[in-house]
C-alpha positions, 0 to 999 in steps of 0.5 A: 181202218187203223185205230185212233192210236195207229192213226196218231202214230202214222201222223206223228211219223209223217206217213199218214198220207200213204195209201190205206193198204200201205199204212196197214203194211207199215203198221203190221211191220212196226208191230212185229218189229217192236214185239221182237225187240220187247221179247228179246229184251225181256228174255235177256233179263231172265236166268237160264232156268227161267228161259227154259220155263218160258219156252215151255209156256211159249209152246202153249201159244197162250199169250195171256200165260206168256204175259203173266209168266213175264210179269211174274218173273221180271220185276220191272216188266212193264217198265222194260216194255215201255222203254223198248216201245219208246226206243222203237218210236225214236228209231222209227222217227229217225228212219222216217225223217231220213227217208223224207229228207 
């Protein structure tokens, strides 16, 4: 069962009428895609030395440590995350609108 936020996203994109299993697939794919975009954007802002350090932290698999490393080493970390999430949402809306047209 999607959370309220996920339900709101599905409704806003106009795909809330899909079967529940398809909704879950769409949400999973969207989550993976937005996370990849965010990570790519954040890594691009790091100096080579910091990228190497991030790789080392990443090998731990500890998402809290990774998030803390990014927050400590990227001055506008939260703003960049928000920007990428907004861009992704707009891209998804354009794509859905095109599919439903």
